[in-house]
N, C-alpha and C positions, 0 to 999 in steps of 0.2 A: 813241819809248823806245832807246835801246840796253845790252847787251849788253859786261860783264866777263866772261873768261875768269881760272880760280884766278893761273894759268900768267902770266898774261903783266895787262899793262895795256892792251890792244887795243881796241877794243871790236869791238863783234860789230853788225846788220847789227838789224834788228826779222823778226817773225814772219815777214813777209811776204817779206819775201826769201828765208828757207827758207825755206818752202811751193812759193815757184820754185823754188825750189835741186833743192828733192824733187821736184818733179813733171819738171824735167828731166831729171837722172838715172839717173831710174824712165826716162823715152824714150829718152833713151843707151844707156838699158843693153838695150833690143828694137832688135835686126837689124837694118832696111830691106835689100831690093835694093837693086843700084844701073839706074839707067835705061839703061831699053830690056831688060832682063833680060827670059828668060823668066820663068813662076810655075814654082815644084817640080810636077810630078804632085801628091807624095802633103804632105801638112805636117811641117815640122820635127818629127823628138817632144817631146815638153816637157820641160823640163827642171823634174826634179820638188827639192823642195829635200830638204838630207844632213838622217838620225837618227844619230844617233852619243851613246853614256854606253850607261851598266851599272843595273840593281837595285840593295840593298843592303842584308843586316839588323844592329844590332848593337845592340850591348846598353846598355842606357838605365842611370842609376844618378843619382843625387843628386850627381856627378861628373866624371859625363860631364859632355868641354867639348864642346859645337854648332860651334865655330871649328875645333877643330883637326881632328875627322869633314867640316866642312866641306876644309875642304881637300885634307886628305885625296884626298875624293874629288874633286872639284875644283867642290863647287857652294856656295852661298850658305851661313852662316845664319838667312840669314833663308829660303826654299829649307824648307830642314830642319824650320823652326819653322812653317812652312806648313803644311807636308806632312802634317804630326803633329799639326797644331794645339796645338801647345809654349804658344804664350801664350793660350789661350784656356778650357783643362783648370785646372781647382780640385786647390789645396795636396792631396788627398786622390785624385783622380784621375793626377797626377802617382807618388808613390807608388808606386802601385799599376803605372805603367806599369815596362817591364822589356827592351822592345824597341824603336827604335824603325823605320819604316823612311827608308832615303836612295835619291836618286835623283836619278844626274847625265846622262839621258834629255833630248835635249835636238833642236831642226829650225834648222838654219840656211837663213836663204837664203843662194838661190845668184847672185849679178850679175855673176859671175863667178868662171874657172877657179880660177886665181891673189890673193891680195890677206888685208887685210884685210877683215872682215864682224863690223859693230857692230850685233844687236835690241836698240831701246832695251827694251823693255817688258820683257824674257827676262834684264835685266840680264849678258850674254852676250858676248865676241870672240869674234872664231873663226879661226882661222888657214888659209884653204886654197891646196893644192900639190896642184895638175894635177886640179882640180877632184872634191877628199877636204879632209875639215877634216881635219888634221894636227893639231892641235894648239889647245883651247877654255881659255877664265877666266874665274870669273866675273866684272860691276865694277861701277865703282859710279856714279852718271850726278850731273848739272845737279843740283842743285831746282825742288823746282816752283812754291817760293812762299816770295817774301822780307819777312820783321815787318822791320826795318828800310826799305825801298825799297818798302811794300807791292803790291809788283811781283810778278801771280804766273807771266810770263813770262819773267822779269831771266835765270835762271841755265840756261834749261833751254837743255840737250843738243842743239847742233843735229842736222838731219838730210838728207843728201844724199849727192856723190860727191867727194870732195876723194885729194887721193896725200899723200906721206912728204914731206918736204920738211928735215928732221933731224933728226939724232939728237946725240944731248946728254947725259953722263957727268958725276955733281956737278955738276953748273951750280949754279947759283948762282939761287932764283928773288927775279922780280924786281914785289915788288912794287904791287903797283896802289892810287892812290891807295885808293878805295875801299875797300881791301881795309887801309891803316894801321892801324882806330881797334880793328880783331878782334887784332891785335896788343898785348902786354906794350911793348911799349916802339918807336914806332911810328916804320921806318926804309922806303927806299926800296929797300934790296935787306936776301937774311937771302941767305949763305953757308952750303956744304951741310955738316955736322955741329953744326950750330948748335942747339941746342933746339926753336928756335922755326921751321924749316926741314920744311916738308909735306910734300914733290914726289917723297921713293922717290929709291935711286940710279940711274937711268934716268928720261930724259923724249923721249919721241917727241913731233916739231910736224907738225902738218898741214897745210893751203894754205890753211885756214881760222884768217883773223888771228886766231890766241892761242885760239885750240882745242887741247890735249895728247894726248898720252894720257904717266902717271907714278904713279906708287909713292906707298900713301900711310903713316902711320904711325899709322893710325885702320883698322889690319883693322877689329871688328866693322859699319864704315862698307859693306862693299864688297853686292854685293844694294841695297844702301838706293841714295836721289834727297842724293846728297850734299855733294857739292860745286860750283865756282860753274865748271860749266858742260865743265870737265872731264872725262876720262873714266880712271880709276883702278883700279890693278890693288894689287894683293902685290904687296905688294917684291921675292921667289924670280918670278914673274909675268911683275910687267914687261920684268926682266931676261932670261927665258928671247926673250919675246918681240922686245927690242933687239938678240940676236942672233940674231933667222930675220928681221926687215925687214931693208932695206936703199929706199935716199934713191931714190924713188919707185914704190915699190909704193903701188897699188892702196887706200884704205878706203870701205870703202862705211856709213856709218850707217842705216840700214833702224828703222822704226817697224811693223811686222807683230808686232798681240800674239798671233792668232790665223795656226796654221801649222799644214799638214797634210803628209804626205811620204808614201808605198808604204815596205814595211823587204823583204824576205822574206817575201813576199807576203800582210803582212798591214798594216792600217793607221793610220796612228801622228796622233792629236793632239794639239798644241800651246797650249793657254791663256792670255794672262797678264793681269796687269789695268794698264785701258789710264792709266799713270801720269798723260799729260799729257793724258791727257783730250779727244783725238784721232782716238776710234775708233768714235764712236758706239757703238750696240749691240751687242753681243758676240757674241748667240745671230743674230740679223741677220749678221753678219761672217763668224760659220759658217756657216754655207749658205751665204754665196756664195764663200767661198775653199775648202768641198768641191763644192760642183757647178764653180767650173769648171776645178779637176783632176779631176775625172767619177768623183768615186770616189764619188757618193753616193748608184751603187747596193749599195756591201757597209764602209759600215756603218751603226751600230745606232746609233737614232734616239734611244733612250734614254741607251745610251752618254757620245753630242753631248751632251746635256743633261746629267749630270751633271755633265762633266767642265769646259760655260762657269760654269754656275752655280760649283763647286769652283774654278776656273782657279790651279789649282793647280802652275803656271811650269812643269810637264814635259812631254812627249810622255806620250800614255797611250795605250790599246793600246784603241782603238774597231770593230774588227772586224764586224762583224754576222758571232754564228754559221749554223752550213752552213743550208737549212733543212729541213724535214725530207720528207720520200718523199712528191714529189706521189704525182697518179689517171698519170700516166704511169708511174710508176717500181714500185705495184703491180703496173696495169695485165701488162708488164715482168715480173713475178715472178713470178703465174696461170699467162702459160705455161711453166713449167716447173715450177714446185713448184705438187700438189695442199693448197688449201685446206681445211681439214678446219675446220669449225664448231661452235665448241667446244659440252657439251651437259652439264647439271648435274646434282653427283659423285651417286647417293642411293644411299643405306647398303646393305647383301647382308647378307642375312639369315641367320640366326642357323647355325650348321652343325648337322647330327643327328651326335647319336656312334655312330659308328664302332670296327667291328672293328678293333685294328692289323695292318696289314698282314704279309705278313708274311715274312724279310729274305732281298734279295735286286743280289745284285751288279752295275754300273747301272753309266753312265759318268754324267761327275758333271759336274751342271751349269754352263753358262756364264755368268758371275759376273756380276754385273748394277751400275744407280749403286746399290739401296741392300745390295749385299751391302759385309764389312770389305773390307779389304784382306787379300791375303795374307800370311803372317807372314815 
């Protein structure tokens, strides 16, 4: 079994090689003490993933462009549709929809402080600088199934750690032989500007043979499994990335459908669909990730289960609500505040008629909560 990228004809290794590369990259990302070094008395602080993005509500009409909203807020059209269930609504429900929720909240893996990280299940690329997310864009990935070849893994985007080896502007597309049949006029090279040229204005090559980050002239494919292994970006986004990175920049392709992090005292959980069917049960994965982060006592199990079932593809606040006052709190309150047991209200007896009192001058009574305010 071999793989070929959309942008070149180089062969790709087998799935076993990719899994081995992913394990090797993960092991390399964990620092090991030098031989003979004295272990630290306190463990190193846990490196938490990074939370970015925000939420917004936009008017929705028949003329609303989901693609334009996605490009405006830096998310994918598919995320907006899944979050608002636009593909599952009937025509009557769509007519009654006046506003939609748009969320660009995402959690970035953090294998290093400077470089490019792509979380495949989230269809999102993060540019890290000095341990923070400088920029982020949605992407498209390799297909999960190729009908022509009846191969389920032929075009999958690989997993592992790589580096940028080249940056190309308006580069020709060298068409692999097995992709030439998809062109109207089969040929080995397609120059930039040709109607059949698919790579956008910029291409960034990685150390993985034939794997590239490039633009696309199919903007609605962003957020989908649509390429032949490469990472697609909107053309303005790939130009921005092209200007922001240099040759030698590390690139990590991670597969993390479930992530959790803490930000400003809140716990955030992101659950994405298992696009390459490699994660197993997402509920079990969520329990493992949350317990591994030490946040299991701070999350609401109901919100976690609801997020796992919905797989919204965005970060969701799953913080457990503050518990009610316990016995210790009540006991402390009774030390300073007298607790009065409420008694049933009994109706007052009817007043007996009496003679009107004599008029006399007196000080005005103090106002009570039932008295009307003074003019």
